[in-house]
N, C-alpha and C positions, 0 to 999 in steps of 0.2 A: 872305698867310698863313702861321703855322709850325705845322708837325707836330711832335708830340716824342713821341719811342720810349724808353718802360717799359722798365723793366724786364722786366715783364709780357708784352712785349710779345715781345722778347728771346727769352725762356725758349718762347714761342710760339711763334716763328720755328726756332728750334732743334730745339722736339719735335716738329716740324711736316717740316720738312728729311733727319732721325732716321727717319721714319717713312716717309716715299718710300724711304731708302737699303734700308729694313730689307723693305720690299715689290721691290728689284729684284730680278733673278734672269737671267744671262748664261750662254747657252751652248754650246760649242764642241765637233764631235764631227770623232775624226783618225784615222786611220786606218794600222796598223803592219802591215808584211809581213817575212819572214824565211824565204828555203830552206831546205827538210828539209835538206837532201845532209848526212851527212856528223852529221845530230844525233838523242843516244839518249832526250834525258830534255832535261822543259820547266822551269823552276822560274820561279813564279809568285810576287811579293811584291808587297802592296797593301794599301789602308786602306780609307776608308770608301766604300760602292757593294755595287754586286752585284758577281758575279764566275759567268758564265755559258762551263763548255768543255767542248765537243762532240768526239767521235773521228769522224775522214770517211774512207772507207776509199781512198786512191788518191791523195791529198792531198800533192802538192808544195813547202808554206811552210806557216811559220804566219801566221796572218791574224788580228788583232787589230779589231776594232770598239771604240774607246772615247770615253763623250759624260765628258763633263767637266760641273759644273753647281755655277757660285759664287753662293752667295746674299750681298746686302749691297751687289753693285758692278752697272753698268751698264755694256752690249755696249762702250762705246770705252776701259773698262780693263779689261776681261779680257785682251788680250793681254798690256800689263803682269804684270796679277799671275799669269797662266802663268809667266808666266818667270822672276818671283823666289819662287816658293811650289811648283811641279810638275815635276816628276818624271816620263815618262812613257817610258822608252824600252824597244825591244825587239835585245838584242843576242844574237850565237854569245860562248862562251868553253867551248874545248875543243866536249867533244861536246854541251853543254848552251845551250839557249836561256835564256834571263833577261829572265823581261818584270819590270820593274820601275814601279809605279802609284802614288805615294805624293803627298801632303805634307810640306814640310819643318817641320812645327808650330807656324811661325813667323805664323799667319795672324792679321793685323789682329782685335781684339775686334767684332762685330758681322757679320763675315765668316765663312761655313763653308761647304765644296766636297765635291763626295762624285762619283768616276771611276766608274762604270759602265764594265764589260768583261763582251767576249762572243768568246770564243776558239774558234778552230777548230783542230786537230791533226790531224797523220796517227794514226790508228787506234793503230796498235803503238806511240807514243810515249810514255814516264812520264812522269811528272806529280807535281813535290812544291810545294806553297801555302802560304806564309804572309800570315792576311789576319788585318785587326785587327776589324773586324766589316762583319757587309753578308750577305744572302743567296750562297750558292754551290749552285751547279744540274750538275752534271755529270753527263755521259751518254757510252756508246758508249766505253771509255777500254777498249787489250787489254794496256797495259801494268802496272806498278805505280803505287799511288796513295801521296803522304804528303800529310798536310792538319794542320797545324796554327794553329788559329783564337783567335782573342778569342772572339767571340764572334757572335752570327745563326746562319736553321737555316741546318742542312746536305740535301744530297740530292743521292746517288752510284748510278747504275742503271747495270746493264749493262757493269760493268766486272772487265778478265777476267786479273785477278792480281791480287797482296796489296794489302789497302788498310789502312794506319796510319791510330790518328786521334788530337788529342789538342784538345780545347775545350776553351772554358770555360763557356760557355752557350748555349742553345740546342736546338732540337731536333732531329733526328738521324734522316733515313731513307732507309737501304741496302736495296738492292735487286741480286738476281742480282750474287754478283759469286764469280767462277772462282778462287781464292783462297783463304786467311787473314783475316778480318778483327780487328785489336786498334784497342780503342774506350777513351780515356783521357779520361773527361768529367766534368767539375765537378756543373752541371746543366742540366735542360731531357727530355721526351719522347723514349725513342729504340724504332725501329720498327724493327726488323730481319729478312729474309726473305730464302728464297731463296741460301743462302752454303751455298757449295761442299767450304770448308776447316772450320775449326778458328772459332770465333768466341771470342773474350779480350776482355772488358769487365768496367773497373771503373769505378764509378759514382758521383759523389756523389749528386745527390737526379732523381726522376722517373718516372716511368712506365716500362719496360720491357716491349715486348713483341717475342719471337723465335722463329721459325717457318721449318723446311725445312732443316736445319742436315745438310751432307753427312759432318761429324763430333762434334770434340767441342762441349761448352759451359764456357767458365770462367767464372763470376761471381763478382766480388765490387763488393757493390752493401749501401749506408747502412741498406733496409731503410725509406726515409722515401716509393717508391711503391709501386703496385704492379706482378707480375712476371708473365708469360703466357710463356711459355714450351712450347712443341709440336713435333715431326715432326725430332725429333733422331735421329742414326740411331745415332750416340755416344755419350760419358759427360756427365752435366748435373754439373759441381763447384761447389758454394755456399764 
């Protein structure tokens, strides 16, 4: 008996194989740790995936839990993929700890990768973040905070220093800041509460809510969203 493989059969087999590959997902967890002695500041450079950072009183090291998820490959191919396309490092440069978590931008078609990061820092440490996309959550930091973000929601609470944010798009929620708050925002709603110092905001679009400010509020807005400002001890300048 002879079996004939037609062009339609080959196409069907290819479609099935592509569908199976598309449904694959491989995951790996990695832990990084760096002694905090002599370090005053942490810099984080990350891409797609969430970032959660919390300050911990008395912590003697910087601790990172990373969960890498890759769509479109099986677990047997994960090791080579990570070697070829992923950077995940935590190093010391002078008085600065540098955490890098990113892909090389050369991921093959049909595949995608996210790296979710959960970071613990000594509470007194300053923090600077350069983020591509994904949710950012920051809590309980006594140093200054700087964020340069492409897209994704930002939440920061209990920051006992100055906060500077440059954001492309996504909602921003900032609660309980011990210094000044400076935000340069493209689009997305904004909720700002309990700021001890000045609030300086330049906003493209989105609703803005400001409540309980110890000094002045300086607001430059396109006017494309609702503005609610109350309980400001200093001046309100528009």
